Phi, psi and omega in degrees: 000130181289137176293145180300320181298325182284327176296320180291326178303324182288335183272335185235098182297339179284345185305308184296308183297326180293322178288323175297327180296340178253020171105000178289148173271159179301321179297332181293333189297330184265000180280159170304133185254126189239125173273135174249099187260130177218168174258024178307140176167162182274052183264329181183170185297339180284347182235340187294342183255002189288343181299329180294327178282327172301313181301317181296315181295318179299314180299318181296316179298312184293331180279341186245035168093005179245180174231120184265147175229128183273135174228151184226137176222073187302136181260175176254170182246126178299322181296315179292332181275353183294150172085358177211179187292353177300331181295338179292342178276350190302300182289317177302328183286344170301312181289329177296320177297315181301315180296322179293314180297319177303314181295317180299316183289318186275336179291327180257321181080115180238159181270338180197169180212144168252123186246122190236122180200174183226328206243188196311310182256336180290324178296306177298327179297317179295321179291322174296320180297317178298321176298319179291334180251034192295349176277006180250149171291142185208148175215150184247140169238129178257148186278006174077193188232145179287161180276159176275159179256132178277119184283143168291155186303327183294340182249007175284129182241163178281096185244101185296344179284343186228100179295329176266068197275011172264009175253117184268131174227160194297329185294347178281343188296322179300318178293316180296324177296317177295322177298317180295319181294333181256010172084011181286321178231154179282163180300324179302320181290318177300317179300320179298315179299315182295325184278353183231004184284342181233079185281353179206173173288172181116172176291157181298143193273062172205170184276062174273198183294320181299308180297318180302313185286332171299315179295321179298325179298318177288321181297331178282352179092010186263003179236156172297139186303133176082008185258355180280139173061037168289157169302137184298336181269359184290133177298333179298334183288321174299319179296322179297322178295318177296314181299326178294322176296321176295316186291325180295329176294323177292321179297318178296316181296324181271357179071025179271116182261167178302323181292340177281341184262312186268113180232180177299324176298324179298318179293323177295321175300315182298320180293323177293322175294320177303318178295320183291332182261001187051056186289170182302145175298335181294340177296334177293345177258321184285316181297318174300323179293320177295315179301319180302319180293329178277354177096015178246152178241112170235158179223183183296331178298330177298320177298314182299316181297316185280334178286333181299121180082357180284144181275126180261122194245340197269126179259058182243143177302150012272348181260012176221197190262329195257145171298157188291340178300334182284349177301313179294320181298334180269001177116355172060206182302318180301321179295318176300315181295323177300318183290328182250024186307323182294344182262357189253156170274102185278353183267004181289148177283150176229176182292349175287347188085001178244169179280166176302316180300318178295321178299314182296321178293321181294321179298322179295328183276334188264008174086013182302313185290325177295321177299314179297318179300319179298317180294319180302314180294322179295317185284341184250359185295336180274358183274348178078014178224153177278123183239129175245166180297334179287346172288340184251312173244104182294158174285161180301320183280347177241045185295152174289333179199162184232026178224038179063206182223346184245139172231141175257115181262137179228168180155191184290348174272332182220072183302325179272342178128165174208165189237135172227139173267093190288342177289343179254012183250135177303138184300328182293345179265003177294330173233113182206144171239119190234163178269131182285138174223090188273145174228148182262010174199157179291326182301316178296320185291312183294327175298318179296321179295312184291335180262020173062029177268358176253135185241156174307138182095359178274146168251104182278132177248133168241114187233176189062030178240017178280184182304318182272351179273306182212017180095002178062062177287168175285147174253043190294312186297322180294316178299319180292323179297323178293313182295335181283347180257110184303331180287336185255337192304326181238022181225358182232138175253145174246119186237131186209155169269002169275202181227179182236160170293153173296347179271355185294144179232169173091185182281075181245131183236120183237182177064024183303123187227141358296153183280168184297323185298335179255015177087020177298161183304335179299333178288343186264353182295136179239157179308131177090354174299150176266127183244125181254127175248126178222091186295312181302324180263007173059046183239142172218113190214153168271121187239004181191170182226136180052039177079005182245125180292147179234159174287160177305323180292319178295319179295322179299318179292319180297316180292325177297320178293316178298321181295323180295332182265352183286140176236133180294150175283154175297146180306136182286329184236136184241004177201165173075195185301317184292328174295312180301315182295316182294337179274333192240357183286138175273176181300146174303331179295339178260342180134352177056026176275165178273137175233000000 
């Protein structure tokens, strides 16, 4: 079979001289041509180090009979964009990366690709790109996770979210910032936390969206086994990048394309792994978008169905004790898969050219788990406690929970659905009836929280923050401000048509659909409405007005009257990417991609 790159050479006589003009040799022109696409750039710690992995992959391709070409689609950082309008670009720029990679790959035409990324939107963007380019051979390398910082005793605080609380990770900064603003800690202490929360490059060291989506890439079969979410400084990660370059050449030679690897069974495997790791709620939006590019349709309801009864195993922050770097030390994705093996499709193809089941058996034979155990003991010997891998990845029979981690709530407030990470929600809020306190922006809401205008028993709404409203930014700071106040942490719910960081904790419900900008019921909520949350029965509903409960029929009539009087807001954006996204984004329940 003729390589795609060679077919294009015959059609464009300028192809050869232009490539020679940038240093290619004549012999290179007839080799399999491989794009090495990354989000490298000085944008944030998750991307600033990726050039070293690009170098390894390029060298491997060039040494093993191919010719590599480097491409870059630098991403932005949600953390750096927090607190200002930059966060509104976060989700739209996922689609912008996909469009750029599509153009780069198809304008030149490549036979295979190595795709390298680390973080919240770049990981799903690369996976979406592979789906759009599914007739090409493809393999993923992830940039790993940053290390945690060991706090001096003077700055160790009583943090119930982290039993191993002398290890500082970035997701704690929002809470510490709220503490400083309310006088709990001095500015000097906050500055120390801020200056030491990111001691190395890599994704943030908790099970947020970045870590979750790195794991999803391996769970889909697109990574070499055991290579997702390694510490960014680990020498094994450089080797993994080199090995990926070698392997993509084998995939091209054997004619194995991305579409041969990623199937509906692959997505079902990924969702089961997502349940086992208590992954970010944002995966309920990213996996459907990735599936759509591969030609499959899954939605958030698929997560709810598959999470029911699923064993949740991972003791990693924010809903566990350990920083995410310890995930690899405990055996990583393969260890999780071993524990939930009975729930997985073991016959799916992977980038090794072997099935998932064959990969897992090979890892047991080649000493992978013994290697991880040795590192775990080395990394924890200074903590003064005995740590085993089951302290980090629980066994199936000793699960942290047995009902997954994500629930999709529906009702007259969210007819299409909404998302809650129930493993990070206080149990007393699983059944709650609260008073509505709506805000039309996050800025208004967080000001009310910090100025003590929110009381226990309130259901705070932040609306007009969905994909068509403002690009669907994170509501991270407001959630952290609530969790930082002991009076509010287990008595107030935050409900939004926006989304949350994967680090968010507490009774937070996002992705409410339809969103306010298109006239969804969340736009009709008024001060004093009664809001019922019922996690076990998957319900989110408006059940009363002015503190008085109403029958379903009465509420339907009241909402119909409000809807008749509702007027849409003028578009927030009138040009550029955010205008395009607000005009073309589908519901978060479908993936929030542009169509």
